N, C-alpha and C positions, 0 to 999 in steps of 0.2 A: 059516632055513637057515644051517648052519655053513659059511661061505665058505671056511674053511681046510681043510675037510674034503673039498672038491670034488676030482675027479680032476685029477692034475697033467698037463695037456695042453700038449705043445710044438708050436707051429705051425710046419709045415715049408714049405708053400707055399699058393698060392691054392686049388688043388683040395682040399686038406686043410681049409681053412677052409669051403669049400662043403660038404664032406662032413659036417662038424660042424653045419652049419646045417640040412642035409637031416635029420639025425638028431634034431634037436630038435623037439618037437611043435609049438611055436609058430612058430619060424622056417621050419621044413619045410613047414607048412601054408601059410604066407604065400608062400613060394617057389613052390610047386606052383600056387596059385591065380594068381599073377602071370604065370608062364610059360605056363600053359595058357590063360590068359585066361577062366577060368571065374569070372565075377563075378556075383553076384546083386545085387538092388537095395539089400539091406541092407548088403552088404559094400563097395560101391563107395566110399562115403565114407571108411571106415576104410583101404581099400587104396591111396587116393590118398596116404596118408602114406608110402608105401613104393615103392622102385624097385628093379629088378634091373639091376646094371651089372657088366658082365664076369662074369656068372654068380653074383654075390654079392648078398645082400639088404641094402639099405641103408634107413635111415630118413630121410626128407627133412625136415631141420629148418628150419621157417620163421623161427626166431629168429636163425639165423646170417646175418651180413652177408657175402655172398658177394663182392661187388665185381665184379672181372673174372674171378673164378674160381668159376663155378657149382658145380664139384664139391665145394666146401667145405661146401655144405649137405648132402652125403651122409655120413651117420654109419653105420658098420658095425653092423648089428643083431647084437649078440653072443649066440650060443646060451648056454644054462646051463653047458655043460661048458667053455666058453672064459672065462667070467668070472672064476674063480678065478686063471687064469693071467694075465689082464689086470690084475687087482688087484695081483698079485705083481710083475709086470713093471713097472707104473707107480708102484709105491711102494717095493719092496724091491730092484730092480735097481740096479746101481751108477750107472746113468745117470738113475735116478729120484730119488736124493738123500734118501730117507725124508722126503719132505715131508709137510706136515699134510693134514688133510681138504680144505680149500678148494682148495689147489694140486693135490692128487692128482685131485680131482673135476674140476677145470678141464682138466687135461691129458687126462683120458679123454673129456670132452665134446667136446673138439676132434675126436676121431676115431671115437668109439663111441657106441652107444645100447643101453640095455636098461631095461625097467620097473624101477622102485624103485632106480635107480642111486644116487641120493643116499644112501639108507639103508644100501645095501650097502657104499659106500665109507666111510661113517661108522663102521659096525661093523668093517670090516677095519682102518682105521688105529687106532681105539681099542684094539683087541685085539692090535696089533702088540707083540710082546715086546721087540724091538730099541728102539722108540720109548719104551716104558715105562721101559726101563732107562737110556736116555741123555737123554731130553728132560725139561726141568722140567715139573712138573704144572701144568695150567691150572685145576685144580679146587681148591676151598677145602680147606684142611687138615682132616683128619679129627680128630674128638674135641672134645667140649665141655668147658668149664672145670668142674672140680669143686673149689670152694673149700675150704681147711682152715679150720674155725671153732672156734678154742679158746674155751673158757668160763672159764678161770682161768689165773693165772700159771704158767708152766713146765709146762703140760700138753703143749705141743709145743715142742720145741727144735730148732734147726737148727745144724749145724756145717759148717765148710768151712776149708780153708787158702788163704791169699793168698800168692802168690810163685812162684818165687823173686825176691826183691828184692835190691838191692845189700847185700852183707854188711856189717853194722855193725862198729864197733870192739868190741862185745861178742860178736861172732860170730853175730849173728842174721840169718837170711836169709828167714824166713817169719813169717806172723801167722796164729795159730789163733784163729778167730772162732766163738763161740757166740751165738745170739740166741733170746730168748724170742718166740714168736709172738704171745702175747697182749699183754704189756706193752711189747714191743719193746726191753727191756733187753738190752744186750750185754755179754759178757765177752770180752776180747781179750788175748792174750798174744803177745809176740815170742819166737820159738823158733829154735833153730839148725837144725832139720830136720824135714821133714814126714813123721813115721813113725807107726806105730800106737801105739808105746810112749808117745810124746809126748801123742798125742791122748788116750790112755786115762787117763794120769796127770792131765792138765789136766781132764778131765771129772770126776775124783774130787775134785780139789782146788778147782777153780773153780766147778763146778756143783753136784755132790752135797753137798759140805761147806758151801756157802753157801745153796743154794736147795732142797735135797733132790732126790729122784729124778724127773726128768720122766717123764711117762707114755709119751711117744714122742720119739725122737731121729731126725731127718731128716737124711740126708747123701747125697752122690753115690755112685758106685760105685768111687770111688778106692781104691787099695790100702791106705791108712792106715785106711780106715773099713770094710773088708770082711774084715778079718783075723780070725783064731782069737782072738787077744787081745782085740780090740775086742768081739767077740760075748760072750766070756766075761765081761768086766766089765759090760756092759750087762745080761746075764742075771742076774748076781749082784746088781745094784742094782734089778732089777725094771723095767727100761726096754725098751720094745719098739723095735726098730730098723726103720726104714722107709727104702727106698731110692728115690731119684728115678729116673725113666725115664732110660735112657742117652741122651745128647745132648740132654736137656731140663732144663737147670738151673733154669728158671724156678720149679720147684716149691719149691726150697729158698730160703727167705727170706734167708738169709746172702749170696745173690748181690747182692742190692741193697745190703746193708750193706758188702759188699766194695768196691763202686764208690764209695760215700761215703767209706770210709776211705782209699782210694788218692787220691781228690781231695783230702781234707784234708791227707794226708801231703805232697802235692806243694806245697800252699799253705805249709805249715810249713817244710819243709827247705830250700826254695830250691835252692841249688847244693850243699849239704852232704848228699849222698845216703847217706852212711854214718852218719848220726846220726838216721835216722827213728824208731828205737825209743824214743828219749828222749821223743818227743812223743806217744806212744800214750796215756798217762794223761789228758793234756789233751784229747785229742781224744775219748776215751771220755766224759769228763765233759760235754763240749759235746753229744754225741749223747744222753747219758742225761738231760739237763736241758732239751732242746729239745722242744717238743711235736711229736708225730708226726702226719704228714698223715693216717694212717689212723683215729686214735682222737681227735685234737685235744687230747691230753694227753701230758705228758712221761712217759717211762718211769719216772722216779723217782716221780712221783705215782701211777702205776699200781701200782707195787711196794710202795712205802713209804706212800703215802697223804700224801705232803708233798713240797715241793720241796726240792732240795738247795741249801743256801746258798752263795753266793759270797762272797769277801771284802767286796765292796761291799754285799751284802745285810745284812751285820752291822751296818753303820752307817746304812742307809737304811730298813730295813723295821722294822714294829712289833715290840716285844719282849714275851714272856710275863711279864716280871717285874712284880710287883704284883697280878697276878691271884689271886683267892681260890681255894684248893684247886687249884692248877694241875696236880697229878698226875691228879686224877679228870677235870678238864676236858679235859686233853690226851688221855687215853686214850679219852674219849667222842668227842672231835672226830676222833681218828685212825680209830676204827672207822667212824664216819660218812663220813669222807673216802674211806676204802678202798672202803666199799660203794657210795657214789655214783660213784666213779671206774670201778669195774668194770661197774656197771649201765650208765653212760654208754658206756663202750667197747664193751660187747656190742652196744648199739643201733647205734652208729655203725659198728662193724665189719660188722654184719650188712647194713646199707645199702650200705656200701662194697663188700662182696662181691657184692651183687646188682648193682650198677652195673657193677663190673668184669666180672662174668659176661655181662652183657647185651652190652656192647661187644665183648667177646672173642669171644663166640659168633656174632657178625654175620659174622666172618671164618672161621667153622668150619662143619663139616657133621656130621650124626649118622652114625655107622656102627656096624654090629653084625657080630659074627663068632660062629660056632658052632665048637666043638672039631672038628678035622679039616678045616676049611676050608683051601684053598690061598690064601695071601696073598703079597703083594709087600713085602719088607722093604727100607727104604732103608738103604744102606750109607753109611759115612763113611770113604772111603779117604784114607791118608796119602800124601802125595807125598814124593818124594826126588829126587836128582840125575837118576835114570834114569826116574822115572815122574811124569808130571805130572798132578796132581789134577784139572785141568779137562778131561782126555782120558779119565778113568776113569768107567765106568758107575756110576751112583749107586743103582741098585736090585739087590738079589739077586732074581733072577727068580722063584723059587718057594720058599715055606717053608710048613710045615704049622702051623697055628694050633693050639697045644696047651694054652692055658689062658685061662679067662674070669676077668676081674677085677671 
């Protein structure tokens, strides 16, 4: 039964309530039997649960502790035509407070009775548009993890801006970050502004010119990355542009790199906040030579098949000098190192993705939509001096689902 489609009945007085009970097949039959005292042997036991008081039919609730007030055991038997009004009154009315299922049900049980009240209240409250728009959902978030599984370096690349940061003496206020999803290698540049022109130029000089064209570039929906210029450059270089879901930055691997960069910058600069751009090369070197948690190998080993030497390595590590035919030996070793590193990374990343997906999906639920379905879309309102974010509904009530991914 669609409880919200029931006729809207406004109760005016007790005779009106009696009239509604008489018109209902169930309550009307019980009223007639009790008032006429026409009871058969089979009905006596059932009729003992009900009583007529002041002309109205009540359910005698044995679970209610009446104390000094025996009338508290009497719960008005609500006819079908009255139930929709009662649900609305005890949930949507200003004195009802839009309370949840348990409290709405408890308030109704104090005064009324009808069969399947529990399920009716649950259906009504769950389908309340106002509650869905204003209350935090108690359900698991919809959507399972679909990991991105690159098979080679620079197949998938991510890009993002960090900032604005304190403007440096060189005029830089942003950091442009590129990251390779497979090797975890990063390319980082301090820039003056976060524009499409800057991002496009750096993509050509720092990514294409050094590593070739990535198959896919993943970015958020920020203006610098969805401009006509950016799309033109990517199409020209043969890179497919993929955008993250709005307000869901976790898809972009650069988000984690951004946090690491900002932490490292804080450690380097101390109180010299206008010199952070001087330390970016050292920070990048540290990240490129440190084994990554996901692969167990450093980005330099993944990309070049060798570790990048530090000044200390030059005086402490074994030298190639004196080896026979070093050129052939080095090339063979390099190919083997790269092959082994990539095979190892693929296996480790696959296991890592499986583990991450398992634990991530424990907090999620499966959901499916068809084109044309009505769905509720979560909004992300911005607050200002006149509008407080905490008091704004967080759901757009209805929207038509128009695309399957």
